[in-house]
Backbone as XML, in Angstrom:
<?xml version="1.0"?>
<chain id="A" units="angstrom">
  <residue number="1" name="MET">
    <atom name="N" x="1.098" y="-1.230" z="0.123"/>
    <atom name="CA" x="0.063" y="0.068" z="0.168"/>
    <atom name="C" x="0.822" y="1.234" z="0.057"/>
  </residue>
  <residue number="2" name="VAL">
    <atom name="N" x="0.419" y="1.966" z="-0.502"/>
    <atom name="CA" x="1.220" y="3.458" z="-0.758"/>
    <atom name="C" x="1.116" y="4.320" z="0.506"/>
  </residue>
  <residue number="3" name="SER">
    <atom name="N" x="2.191" y="4.646" z="0.995"/>
    <atom name="CA" x="2.120" y="5.412" z="2.262"/>
    <atom name="C" x="1.564" y="6.863" z="2.441"/>
  </residue>
  <residue number="4" name="LYS">
    <atom name="N" x="1.084" y="7.068" z="3.544"/>
    <atom name="CA" x="0.347" y="8.529" z="3.864"/>
    <atom name="C" x="1.454" y="9.649" z="3.401"/>
  </residue>
  <residue number="5" name="GLU">
    <atom name="N" x="2.531" y="9.304" z="3.585"/>
    <atom name="CA" x="3.629" y="10.430" z="3.207"/>
    <atom name="C" x="3.541" y="10.479" z="1.654"/>
  </residue>
  <residue number="6" name="GLU">
    <atom name="N" x="3.728" y="9.620" z="1.004"/>
    <atom name="CA" x="3.602" y="9.276" z="-0.677"/>
    <atom name="C" x="2.309" y="10.190" z="-0.906"/>
  </residue>
  <residue number="7" name="VAL">
    <atom name="N" x="1.367" y="9.880" z="-0.602"/>
    <atom name="CA" x="0.226" y="10.238" z="-0.882"/>
    <atom name="C" x="0.069" y="11.992" z="-0.662"/>
  </residue>
  <residue number="8" name="LEU">
    <atom name="N" x="0.545" y="12.323" z="0.429"/>
    <atom name="CA" x="0.630" y="13.632" z="0.980"/>
    <atom name="C" x="1.632" y="14.630" z="0.030"/>
  </residue>
  <residue number="9" name="ARG">
    <atom name="N" x="2.898" y="13.997" z="-0.343"/>
    <atom name="CA" x="3.649" y="14.459" z="-1.287"/>
    <atom name="C" x="2.829" y="14.703" z="-2.998"/>
  </residue>
  <residue number="10" name="VAL">
    <atom name="N" x="2.136" y="13.487" z="-3.350"/>
    <atom name="CA" x="1.522" y="13.724" z="-4.579"/>
    <atom name="C" x="0.523" y="14.711" z="-4.603"/>
  </residue>
  <residue number="11" name="ALA">
    <atom name="N" x="-0.115" y="14.979" z="-3.526"/>
    <atom name="CA" x="-1.137" y="15.766" z="-3.306"/>
    <atom name="C" x="-0.771" y="17.187" z="-3.221"/>
  </residue>
  <residue number="12" name="ARG">
    <atom name="N" x="0.425" y="17.447" z="-2.729"/>
    <atom name="CA" x="1.226" y="18.620" z="-2.644"/>
    <atom name="C" x="1.643" y="19.050" z="-4.029"/>
  </residue>
  <residue number="13" name="LEU">
    <atom name="N" x="2.106" y="18.078" z="-4.670"/>
    <atom name="CA" x="2.735" y="18.548" z="-6.237"/>
    <atom name="C" x="1.486" y="18.789" z="-7.169"/>
  </residue>
  <residue number="14" name="ALA">
    <atom name="N" x="0.433" y="18.182" z="-7.010"/>
    <atom name="CA" x="-0.892" y="18.316" z="-7.795"/>
    <atom name="C" x="-1.777" y="19.600" z="-7.147"/>
  </residue>
  <residue number="15" name="ARG">
    <atom name="N" x="-1.177" y="20.167" z="-6.116"/>
    <atom name="CA" x="-1.746" y="21.408" z="-5.339"/>
    <atom name="C" x="-3.075" y="21.091" z="-5.192"/>
  </residue>
  <residue number="16" name="LEU">
    <atom name="N" x="-3.144" y="19.907" z="-4.392"/>
    <atom name="CA" x="-4.534" y="19.510" z="-3.653"/>
    <atom name="C" x="-4.325" y="19.675" z="-2.088"/>
  </residue>
  <residue number="17" name="SER">
    <atom name="N" x="-5.392" y="19.700" z="-1.502"/>
    <atom name="CA" x="-5.197" y="20.010" z="0.027"/>
    <atom name="C" x="-6.337" y="18.615" z="0.426"/>
  </residue>
  <residue number="18" name="LEU">
    <atom name="N" x="-5.707" y="17.853" z="1.083"/>
    <atom name="CA" x="-6.501" y="16.945" z="1.571"/>
    <atom name="C" x="-6.702" y="16.803" z="3.009"/>
  </residue>
  <residue number="19" name="THR">
    <atom name="N" x="-8.038" y="16.559" z="3.735"/>
    <atom name="CA" x="-8.256" y="16.703" z="4.967"/>
    <atom name="C" x="-7.672" y="15.091" z="5.470"/>
  </residue>
  <residue number="20" name="ASP">
    <atom name="N" x="-7.375" y="15.205" z="6.861"/>
    <atom name="CA" x="-7.394" y="13.902" z="7.513"/>
    <atom name="C" x="-8.230" y="12.732" z="7.262"/>
  </residue>
  <residue number="21" name="ALA">
    <atom name="N" x="-9.472" y="13.342" z="7.200"/>
    <atom name="CA" x="-10.679" y="12.478" z="7.025"/>
    <atom name="C" x="-10.803" y="11.749" z="5.559"/>
  </residue>
  <residue number="22" name="GLU">
    <atom name="N" x="-10.306" y="12.529" z="4.395"/>
    <atom name="CA" x="-10.107" y="12.138" z="3.061"/>
    <atom name="C" x="-8.780" y="11.338" z="2.690"/>
  </residue>
  <residue number="23" name="LEU">
    <atom name="N" x="-7.941" y="11.408" z="3.592"/>
    <atom name="CA" x="-6.628" y="10.698" z="3.257"/>
    <atom name="C" x="-6.519" y="9.048" z="3.345"/>
  </residue>
  <residue number="24" name="PRO">
    <atom name="N" x="-7.341" y="8.424" z="4.063"/>
    <atom name="CA" x="-7.397" y="6.924" z="4.118"/>
    <atom name="C" x="-7.948" y="6.437" z="2.404"/>
  </residue>
  <residue number="25" name="ALA">
    <atom name="N" x="-9.224" y="7.277" z="2.408"/>
    <atom name="CA" x="-9.723" y="7.002" z="0.921"/>
    <atom name="C" x="-8.904" y="6.978" z="-0.371"/>
  </residue>
  <residue number="26" name="VAL">
    <atom name="N" x="-8.300" y="8.240" z="0.009"/>
    <atom name="CA" x="-7.249" y="8.614" z="-1.312"/>
    <atom name="C" x="-6.213" y="7.529" z="-1.562"/>
  </residue>
  <residue number="27" name="GLN">
    <atom name="N" x="-5.756" y="7.209" z="-0.325"/>
    <atom name="CA" x="-4.418" y="6.325" z="-0.289"/>
    <atom name="C" x="-5.054" y="4.993" z="-0.775"/>
  </residue>
  <residue number="28" name="ALA">
    <atom name="N" x="-6.290" y="4.554" z="-0.271"/>
    <atom name="CA" x="-6.621" y="3.223" z="-1.137"/>
    <atom name="C" x="-6.790" y="3.415" z="-2.475"/>
  </residue>
  <residue number="29" name="LYS">
    <atom name="N" x="-7.361" y="4.483" z="-2.991"/>
    <atom name="CA" x="-7.668" y="4.802" z="-4.553"/>
    <atom name="C" x="-6.156" y="4.620" z="-5.260"/>
  </residue>
  <residue number="30" name="PHE">
    <atom name="N" x="-5.414" y="5.348" z="-4.611"/>
    <atom name="CA" x="-3.991" y="5.600" z="-5.249"/>
    <atom name="C" x="-3.324" y="4.073" z="-5.270"/>
  </residue>
  <residue number="31" name="SER">
    <atom name="N" x="-3.414" y="3.365" z="-4.049"/>
    <atom name="CA" x="-2.841" y="2.106" z="-4.071"/>
    <atom name="C" x="-3.268" y="1.120" z="-5.367"/>
  </residue>
  <residue number="32" name="ALA">
    <atom name="N" x="-4.648" y="1.107" z="-5.303"/>
    <atom name="CA" x="-5.480" y="0.371" z="-6.285"/>
    <atom name="C" x="-5.173" y="1.034" z="-7.774"/>
  </residue>
  <residue number="33" name="ILE">
    <atom name="N" x="-4.914" y="2.217" z="-7.984"/>
    <atom name="CA" x="-4.377" y="2.613" z="-9.379"/>
    <atom name="C" x="-2.971" y="2.122" z="-9.566"/>
  </residue>
  <residue number="34" name="LEU">
    <atom name="N" x="-2.023" y="2.160" z="-8.771"/>
    <atom name="CA" x="-0.899" y="1.495" z="-9.036"/>
    <atom name="C" x="-0.817" y="0.015" z="-9.021"/>
  </residue>
  <residue number="35" name="GLU">
    <atom name="N" x="-1.821" y="-0.254" z="-8.480"/>
    <atom name="CA" x="-1.789" y="-2.187" z="-8.719"/>
    <atom name="C" x="-2.210" y="-2.313" z="-10.195"/>
  </residue>
  <residue number="36" name="HIS">
    <atom name="N" x="-3.091" y="-1.841" z="-10.650"/>
    <atom name="CA" x="-3.352" y="-1.686" z="-12.017"/>
    <atom name="C" x="-2.207" y="-1.445" z="-13.064"/>
  </residue>
  <residue number="37" name="PHE">
    <atom name="N" x="-1.386" y="-0.349" z="-12.900"/>
    <atom name="CA" x="-0.365" y="-0.671" z="-13.578"/>
    <atom name="C" x="0.744" y="-1.577" z="-13.419"/>
  </residue>
  <residue number="38" name="ASN">
    <atom name="N" x="0.686" y="-2.196" z="-12.052"/>
    <atom name="CA" x="1.716" y="-3.456" z="-11.992"/>
    <atom name="C" x="1.182" y="-4.653" z="-13.037"/>
  </residue>
  <residue number="39" name="PHE">
    <atom name="N" x="0.060" y="-4.658" z="-13.668"/>
    <atom name="CA" x="-0.394" y="-5.165" z="-14.650"/>
    <atom name="C" x="0.548" y="-5.253" z="-15.853"/>
  </residue>
  <residue number="40" name="LEU">
    <atom name="N" x="0.788" y="-3.943" z="-16.375"/>
    <atom name="CA" x="1.766" y="-3.744" z="-17.162"/>
    <atom name="C" x="3.125" y="-4.525" z="-17.379"/>
  </residue>
  <residue number="41" name="ASN">
    <atom name="N" x="3.443" y="-4.813" z="-16.118"/>
    <atom name="CA" x="4.641" y="-5.370" z="-16.014"/>
    <atom name="C" x="4.894" y="-6.747" z="-16.611"/>
  </residue>
  <residue number="42" name="GLU">
    <atom name="N" x="3.624" y="-7.270" z="-16.506"/>
    <atom name="CA" x="3.392" y="-8.837" z="-17.031"/>
    <atom name="C" x="3.526" y="-9.028" z="-18.499"/>
  </residue>
  <residue number="43" name="ALA">
    <atom name="N" x="3.602" y="-7.634" z="-19.246"/>
    <atom name="CA" x="3.110" y="-7.936" z="-20.717"/>
    <atom name="C" x="4.973" y="-8.351" z="-21.291"/>
  </residue>
  <residue number="44" name="ASN">
    <atom name="N" x="4.943" y="-9.168" z="-22.045"/>
    <atom name="CA" x="6.156" y="-9.507" z="-22.879"/>
    <atom name="C" x="6.436" y="-8.416" z="-23.772"/>
  </residue>
  <residue number="45" name="THR">
    <atom name="N" x="7.910" y="-7.428" z="-23.575"/>
    <atom name="CA" x="8.027" y="-6.467" z="-24.362"/>
    <atom name="C" x="9.363" y="-6.860" z="-24.973"/>
  </residue>
  <residue number="46" name="ASP">
    <atom name="N" x="9.556" y="-7.927" z="-25.255"/>
    <atom name="CA" x="11.085" y="-8.603" z="-25.563"/>
    <atom name="C" x="11.115" y="-8.256" z="-27.088"/>
  </residue>
  <residue number="47" name="GLY">
    <atom name="N" x="11.806" y="-7.566" z="-27.557"/>
    <atom name="CA" x="11.979" y="-7.033" z="-29.032"/>
    <atom name="C" x="11.215" y="-5.983" z="-29.344"/>
  </residue>
  <residue number="48" name="VAL">
    <atom name="N" x="10.504" y="-5.538" z="-28.593"/>
    <atom name="CA" x="9.578" y="-4.120" z="-28.603"/>
    <atom name="C" x="10.490" y="-2.872" z="-28.491"/>
  </residue>
  <residue number="49" name="GLU">
    <atom name="N" x="10.629" y="-2.049" z="-29.575"/>
    <atom name="CA" x="11.447" y="-0.730" z="-29.597"/>
    <atom name="C" x="10.442" y="0.083" z="-28.752"/>
  </residue>
  <residue number="50" name="PRO">
    <atom name="N" x="11.317" y="0.877" z="-27.822"/>
    <atom name="CA" x="10.477" y="2.047" z="-26.968"/>
    <atom name="C" x="9.944" y="2.843" z="-28.133"/>
  </residue>
  <residue number="51" name="GLN">
    <atom name="N" x="8.932" y="3.704" z="-27.579"/>
    <atom name="CA" x="8.529" y="5.012" z="-28.280"/>
    <atom name="C" x="8.014" y="5.924" z="-27.553"/>
  </residue>
  <residue number="52" name="PHE">
    <atom name="N" x="8.341" y="7.229" z="-27.973"/>
    <atom name="CA" x="7.740" y="8.221" z="-27.310"/>
    <atom name="C" x="6.429" y="8.798" z="-27.340"/>
  </residue>
  <residue number="53" name="HIS">
    <atom name="N" x="5.766" y="8.178" z="-28.357"/>
    <atom name="CA" x="4.238" y="8.408" z="-28.405"/>
    <atom name="C" x="3.653" y="7.517" z="-29.572"/>
  </residue>
  <residue number="54" name="ALA">
    <atom name="N" x="2.355" y="7.064" z="-29.486"/>
    <atom name="CA" x="1.597" y="6.135" z="-30.329"/>
    <atom name="C" x="1.714" y="6.414" z="-31.634"/>
  </residue>
  <residue number="55" name="ALA">
    <atom name="N" x="1.867" y="7.572" z="-32.115"/>
    <atom name="CA" x="1.876" y="7.868" z="-33.439"/>
    <atom name="C" x="3.442" y="7.554" z="-34.027"/>
  </residue>
  <residue number="56" name="THR">
    <atom name="N" x="3.565" y="6.651" z="-34.622"/>
    <atom name="CA" x="4.828" y="6.278" z="-35.208"/>
    <atom name="C" x="5.290" y="7.072" z="-36.576"/>
  </residue>
  <residue number="57" name="ARG">
    <atom name="N" x="4.254" y="7.552" z="-36.972"/>
    <atom name="CA" x="4.725" y="8.273" z="-38.396"/>
    <atom name="C" x="3.489" y="9.167" z="-38.405"/>
  </residue>
  <residue number="58" name="MET">
    <atom name="N" x="4.014" y="10.537" z="-38.817"/>
    <atom name="CA" x="3.317" y="11.949" z="-39.070"/>
    <atom name="C" x="3.074" y="11.957" z="-40.400"/>
  </residue>
  <residue number="59" name="GLU">
    <atom name="N" x="1.650" y="11.830" z="-40.826"/>
    <atom name="CA" x="1.477" y="12.338" z="-42.185"/>
    <atom name="C" x="0.834" y="13.748" z="-42.234"/>
  </residue>
  <residue number="60" name="LEU">
    <atom name="N" x="1.737" y="14.368" z="-42.878"/>
    <atom name="CA" x="1.154" y="15.665" z="-43.127"/>
    <atom name="C" x="1.122" y="16.063" z="-44.648"/>
  </residue>
  <residue number="61" name="ARG">
    <atom name="N" x="0.135" y="16.939" z="-44.885"/>
    <atom name="CA" x="-0.361" y="17.320" z="-46.189"/>
    <atom name="C" x="0.489" y="18.263" z="-46.501"/>
  </residue>
  <residue number="62" name="PRO">
    <atom name="N" x="0.827" y="18.491" z="-47.917"/>
    <atom name="CA" x="1.668" y="19.403" z="-48.615"/>
    <atom name="C" x="1.517" y="20.863" z="-48.232"/>
  </residue>
  <residue number="63" name="ASP">
    <atom name="N" x="2.024" y="21.711" z="-47.937"/>
    <atom name="CA" x="1.924" y="23.027" z="-47.648"/>
    <atom name="C" x="1.884" y="23.930" z="-48.904"/>
  </residue>
  <residue number="64" name="VAL">
    <atom name="N" x="0.466" y="23.921" z="-49.453"/>
    <atom name="CA" x="0.425" y="24.401" z="-51.058"/>
    <atom name="C" x="-0.555" y="25.626" z="-50.722"/>
  </residue>
  <residue number="65" name="ALA">
    <atom name="N" x="-0.128" y="26.740" z="-51.398"/>
    <atom name="CA" x="-1.064" y="27.842" z="-51.254"/>
    <atom name="C" x="-2.339" y="27.557" z="-52.160"/>
  </residue>
  <residue number="66" name="GLU">
    <atom name="N" x="-3.396" y="27.910" z="-51.603"/>
    <atom name="CA" x="-4.532" y="27.693" z="-52.504"/>
    <atom name="C" x="-5.244" y="29.027" z="-52.564"/>
  </residue>
  <residue number="67" name="PRO">
    <atom name="N" x="-6.165" y="29.157" z="-53.510"/>
    <atom name="CA" x="-7.120" y="30.558" z="-53.677"/>
    <atom name="C" x="-7.941" y="30.640" z="-52.338"/>
  </residue>
  <residue number="68" name="ALA">
    <atom name="N" x="-8.306" y="31.811" z="-52.029"/>
    <atom name="CA" x="-8.990" y="32.029" z="-50.854"/>
    <atom name="C" x="-10.401" y="31.875" z="-51.165"/>
  </residue>
  <residue number="69" name="LEU">
    <atom name="N" x="-11.082" y="31.497" z="-50.276"/>
    <atom name="CA" x="-12.638" y="31.219" z="-50.536"/>
    <atom name="C" x="-13.502" y="32.464" z="-50.902"/>
  </residue>
  <residue number="70" name="ASP">
    <atom name="N" x="-14.610" y="32.378" z="-51.460"/>
    <atom name="CA" x="-15.315" y="33.291" z="-51.952"/>
    <atom name="C" x="-16.227" y="34.000" z="-50.945"/>
  </residue>
  <residue number="71" name="ARG">
    <atom name="N" x="-15.865" y="35.204" z="-50.370"/>
    <atom name="CA" x="-16.540" y="35.734" z="-49.440"/>
    <atom name="C" x="-17.963" y="35.966" z="-49.559"/>
  </residue>
  <residue number="72" name="GLU">
    <atom name="N" x="-18.485" y="36.094" z="-50.422"/>
    <atom name="CA" x="-19.786" y="36.563" z="-50.591"/>
    <atom name="C" x="-20.599" y="34.855" z="-50.597"/>
  </residue>
  <residue number="73" name="ALA">
    <atom name="N" x="-20.035" y="33.991" z="-51.444"/>
    <atom name="CA" x="-20.501" y="32.671" z="-51.018"/>
    <atom name="C" x="-20.608" y="32.249" z="-49.552"/>
  </residue>
  <residue number="74" name="LEU">
    <atom name="N" x="-19.459" y="32.228" z="-48.844"/>
    <atom name="CA" x="-19.423" y="32.053" z="-47.500"/>
    <atom name="C" x="-20.362" y="32.890" z="-46.573"/>
  </residue>
  <residue number="75" name="LEU">
    <atom name="N" x="-20.584" y="33.827" z="-46.796"/>
    <atom name="CA" x="-21.789" y="34.818" z="-46.254"/>
    <atom name="C" x="-22.840" y="34.289" z="-46.544"/>
  </residue>
  <residue number="76" name="GLN">
    <atom name="N" x="-23.340" y="33.581" z="-47.531"/>
    <atom name="CA" x="-24.746" y="33.321" z="-47.812"/>
    <atom name="C" x="-25.000" y="32.208" z="-46.688"/>
  </residue>
  <residue number="77" name="ASN">
    <atom name="N" x="-24.192" y="31.717" z="-46.198"/>
    <atom name="CA" x="-24.741" y="30.571" z="-45.315"/>
    <atom name="C" x="-24.898" y="31.240" z="-43.691"/>
  </residue>
  <residue number="78" name="ALA">
    <atom name="N" x="-24.513" y="32.844" z="-43.570"/>
    <atom name="CA" x="-24.594" y="33.089" z="-42.381"/>
    <atom name="C" x="-25.976" y="33.457" z="-41.941"/>
  </residue>
  <residue number="79" name="PRO">
    <atom name="N" x="-26.454" y="33.326" z="-40.784"/>
    <atom name="CA" x="-27.669" y="33.771" z="-40.190"/>
    <atom name="C" x="-27.781" y="35.308" z="-39.870"/>
  </residue>
  <residue number="80" name="ASP">
    <atom name="N" x="-26.662" y="35.944" z="-39.933"/>
    <atom name="CA" x="-26.707" y="37.308" z="-39.720"/>
    <atom name="C" x="-25.368" y="38.032" z="-40.115"/>
  </residue>
  <residue number="81" name="GLN">
    <atom name="N" x="-24.992" y="38.913" z="-40.677"/>
    <atom name="CA" x="-24.191" y="39.418" z="-41.012"/>
    <atom name="C" x="-24.143" y="41.063" z="-41.013"/>
  </residue>
  <residue number="82" name="MET">
    <atom name="N" x="-23.014" y="41.601" z="-41.099"/>
    <atom name="CA" x="-22.841" y="43.094" z="-41.099"/>
    <atom name="C" x="-21.217" y="43.517" z="-41.630"/>
  </residue>
  <residue number="83" name="ASP">
    <atom name="N" x="-21.443" y="44.380" z="-42.575"/>
    <atom name="CA" x="-20.039" y="44.915" z="-43.233"/>
    <atom name="C" x="-19.321" y="43.662" z="-43.741"/>
  </residue>
  <residue number="84" name="SER">
    <atom name="N" x="-20.059" y="42.763" z="-44.661"/>
    <atom name="CA" x="-19.289" y="41.720" z="-45.341"/>
    <atom name="C" x="-18.491" y="40.931" z="-44.228"/>
  </residue>
  <residue number="85" name="CYS">
    <atom name="N" x="-19.026" y="40.805" z="-42.895"/>
    <atom name="CA" x="-18.493" y="39.594" z="-41.928"/>
    <atom name="C" x="-19.838" y="38.855" z="-41.288"/>
  </residue>
  <residue number="86" name="PHE">
    <atom name="N" x="-19.245" y="37.907" z="-40.398"/>
    <atom name="CA" x="-20.388" y="37.116" z="-39.966"/>
    <atom name="C" x="-20.529" y="37.835" z="-38.564"/>
  </residue>
  <residue number="87" name="ARG">
    <atom name="N" x="-21.937" y="37.967" z="-38.221"/>
    <atom name="CA" x="-22.433" y="38.745" z="-36.918"/>
    <atom name="C" x="-22.815" y="37.639" z="-36.216"/>
  </residue>
  <residue number="88" name="ILE">
    <atom name="N" x="-22.358" y="37.409" z="-34.877"/>
    <atom name="CA" x="-22.656" y="36.691" z="-34.014"/>
    <atom name="C" x="-23.044" y="37.445" z="-32.560"/>
  </residue>
  <residue number="89" name="PRO">
    <atom name="N" x="-23.978" y="36.530" z="-31.947"/>
    <atom name="CA" x="-24.620" y="37.271" z="-30.720"/>
    <atom name="C" x="-23.185" y="37.536" z="-29.565"/>
  </residue>
  <residue number="90" name="ARG">
    <atom name="N" x="-23.596" y="38.698" z="-28.860"/>
    <atom name="CA" x="-22.705" y="38.928" z="-27.800"/>
    <atom name="C" x="-22.585" y="37.888" z="-26.798"/>
  </residue>
  <residue number="91" name="VAL">
    <atom name="N" x="-21.101" y="37.731" z="-26.560"/>
    <atom name="CA" x="-21.267" y="36.722" z="-25.494"/>
    <atom name="C" x="-20.272" y="37.442" z="-24.326"/>
  </residue>
  <residue number="92" name="VAL">
    <atom name="N" x="-19.962" y="38.642" z="-24.385"/>
    <atom name="CA" x="-19.392" y="39.400" z="-23.259"/>
    <atom name="C" x="-20.477" y="40.732" z="-22.989"/>
  </residue>
  <residue number="93" name="GLY">
    <atom name="N" x="-20.570" y="40.824" z="-21.734"/>
    <atom name="CA" x="-21.834" y="41.913" z="-21.409"/>
    <atom name="C" x="-21.275" y="43.178" z="-22.092"/>
  </residue>
  <residue number="94" name="GLY">
    <atom name="N" x="-22.410" y="44.062" z="-22.164"/>
    <atom name="CA" x="-22.308" y="45.267" z="-22.639"/>
    <atom name="C" x="-23.430" y="45.704" z="-23.650"/>
  </residue>
  <residue number="95" name="GLU">
    <atom name="N" x="-23.319" y="46.977" z="-24.112"/>
    <atom name="CA" x="-24.586" y="47.265" z="-25.009"/>
    <atom name="C" x="-24.107" y="46.764" z="-26.723"/>
  </residue>
  <residue number="96" name="GLU">
    <atom name="N" x="-24.943" y="46.941" z="-27.279"/>
    <atom name="CA" x="-24.828" y="46.259" z="-28.880"/>
    <atom name="C" x="-24.389" y="47.529" z="-29.460"/>
  </residue>
</chain>
C-alpha cells in the first residue's frame, strides 16, 4: 500500500489539499491505481522498441497555397451579417 507520506507528497505536487478524513480513501484509491499499472509489468515486451508516443509516423499534407474562398458565397450561409462579416450574438456583457 502507498504510504501516507507518498500520498501527501503527490497531493502537494498536484496542489490538492486533503483533510485527515479524506486521506485514507485517497490512499486506498491511489494504491489500487498503482496495482493496475503493475499488470503492465506482466506484458512481454521482448524485442519491442521504446516509443515516445503512439503515432509512429506523422502524415502531413503538402503546404501548398490555395486560392481564398469566395466571401459572398461564405456569407450566404450566415444567419446574420454586417459589413461583409459574420455577425454573432454578444458573449461578453455590454451594449450592442
